[in-house]
PLY file of the C-alpha trace (Angstrom):
ply
format ascii 1.0
element vertex 116
property float x
property float y
property float z
element edge 115
property int vertex1
property int vertex2
end_header
193.50 -128.05 -186.42
191.15 -129.93 -184.13
192.77 -131.02 -180.89
191.33 -132.95 -177.96
193.50 -133.41 -174.89
192.27 -135.66 -172.10
193.56 -135.57 -168.54
192.61 -136.74 -165.06
193.09 -140.49 -165.37
195.08 -142.60 -162.96
194.99 -145.58 -160.64
192.00 -145.58 -158.30
190.59 -148.09 -155.83
187.21 -149.67 -156.28
184.58 -147.29 -154.91
186.68 -144.23 -155.62
186.03 -141.26 -157.88
187.79 -139.47 -160.71
187.00 -136.50 -162.89
188.28 -136.63 -166.44
188.74 -133.47 -168.49
189.02 -132.93 -172.22
190.31 -129.60 -173.48
189.18 -128.90 -177.03
190.44 -126.49 -179.67
190.30 -125.89 -183.40
186.52 -125.86 -183.81
183.44 -124.13 -182.42
183.14 -126.08 -179.20
179.81 -124.63 -178.08
178.10 -125.72 -181.30
179.08 -129.38 -181.13
177.93 -132.46 -179.28
180.76 -134.03 -177.28
181.27 -137.66 -176.35
183.25 -139.87 -174.01
184.18 -143.38 -175.12
186.16 -146.07 -173.37
188.09 -149.13 -174.45
188.80 -151.91 -171.99
191.65 -154.36 -172.61
190.66 -156.86 -175.29
187.31 -155.18 -175.94
185.87 -152.84 -178.53
185.59 -149.13 -177.89
182.18 -148.24 -176.46
180.28 -144.99 -176.17
179.88 -144.00 -172.53
178.20 -140.60 -172.55
177.15 -137.73 -174.79
176.39 -134.12 -174.02
174.66 -132.12 -176.70
175.51 -128.56 -177.65
172.50 -127.45 -175.59
173.57 -129.42 -172.52
171.37 -132.51 -172.72
173.16 -135.49 -171.14
172.91 -139.05 -172.37
174.53 -142.09 -170.74
174.66 -145.23 -172.81
175.69 -148.37 -170.96
173.34 -149.26 -168.11
176.45 -150.06 -166.13
177.40 -146.38 -165.76
173.97 -144.85 -165.19
173.79 -143.21 -161.79
177.57 -143.28 -161.43
178.97 -141.25 -164.37
178.01 -137.67 -165.24
179.11 -135.77 -168.34
179.22 -131.98 -168.28
180.71 -129.12 -170.27
182.04 -125.62 -169.77
181.73 -123.73 -173.02
183.73 -120.79 -171.65
186.69 -123.14 -171.15
186.10 -125.34 -174.23
186.22 -128.31 -171.91
184.09 -131.40 -171.40
184.21 -133.45 -168.21
183.33 -136.95 -167.09
182.71 -137.30 -163.37
183.00 -140.96 -162.40
181.85 -142.08 -158.96
181.78 -145.48 -157.26
184.27 -146.84 -159.78
184.37 -150.60 -160.29
187.14 -152.85 -161.63
185.07 -153.34 -164.79
185.40 -149.60 -165.46
189.10 -150.16 -166.13
189.76 -148.77 -169.60
191.35 -146.05 -171.65
188.89 -143.16 -171.83
188.70 -141.03 -174.98
187.10 -137.71 -175.79
185.44 -137.47 -179.22
183.80 -134.95 -181.50
182.24 -135.20 -184.93
183.02 -132.01 -186.84
184.22 -130.91 -190.29
182.78 -134.17 -191.63
184.84 -136.59 -189.58
185.44 -137.91 -186.08
188.32 -136.66 -184.00
189.83 -138.45 -181.01
192.06 -137.45 -178.16
195.06 -139.53 -177.14
193.12 -141.12 -174.29
193.66 -141.27 -170.55
194.06 -144.53 -168.66
191.83 -145.40 -165.73
192.88 -148.60 -163.93
190.53 -149.52 -161.07
191.92 -151.90 -158.47
189.67 -154.25 -156.51
0 1
1 2
2 3
3 4
4 5
5 6
6 7
7 8
8 9
9 10
10 11
11 12
12 13
13 14
14 15
15 16
16 17
17 18
18 19
19 20
20 21
21 22
22 23
23 24
24 25
25 26
26 27
27 28
28 29
29 30
30 31
31 32
32 33
33 34
34 35
35 36
36 37
37 38
38 39
39 40
40 41
41 42
42 43
43 44
44 45
45 46
46 47
47 48
48 49
49 50
50 51
51 52
52 53
53 54
54 55
55 56
56 57
57 58
58 59
59 60
60 61
61 62
62 63
63 64
64 65
65 66
66 67
67 68
68 69
69 70
70 71
71 72
72 73
73 74
74 75
75 76
76 77
77 78
78 79
79 80
80 81
81 82
82 83
83 84
84 85
85 86
86 87
87 88
88 89
89 90
90 91
91 92
92 93
93 94
94 95
95 96
96 97
97 98
98 99
99 100
100 101
101 102
102 103
103 104
104 105
105 106
106 107
107 108
108 109
109 110
110 111
111 112
112 113
113 114
114 115
């Protein structure tokens, strides 16, 4: 079965950095686009970044451009989100996501609280 397991979250001070990881299994990782979403308290889940199967990177909110970088290692079936210069408004639960076998799959999420 498809499994996505995020890790790397934790409390960080404003201006700090974190690298999130998402280990994937149960599908052909190298053939699928991968996504990172986040959900802040009281807000809807939003798409943060996408990396295509061929390695093209797309960041969605203007607020993360220049600060967040998505990458992938197909040999390890893992997708990463490098987050630099974190701000309190980046506080959220971050989720890994894939669309495969006709539906979306989500990981359990990893919390990233950013203190000011």
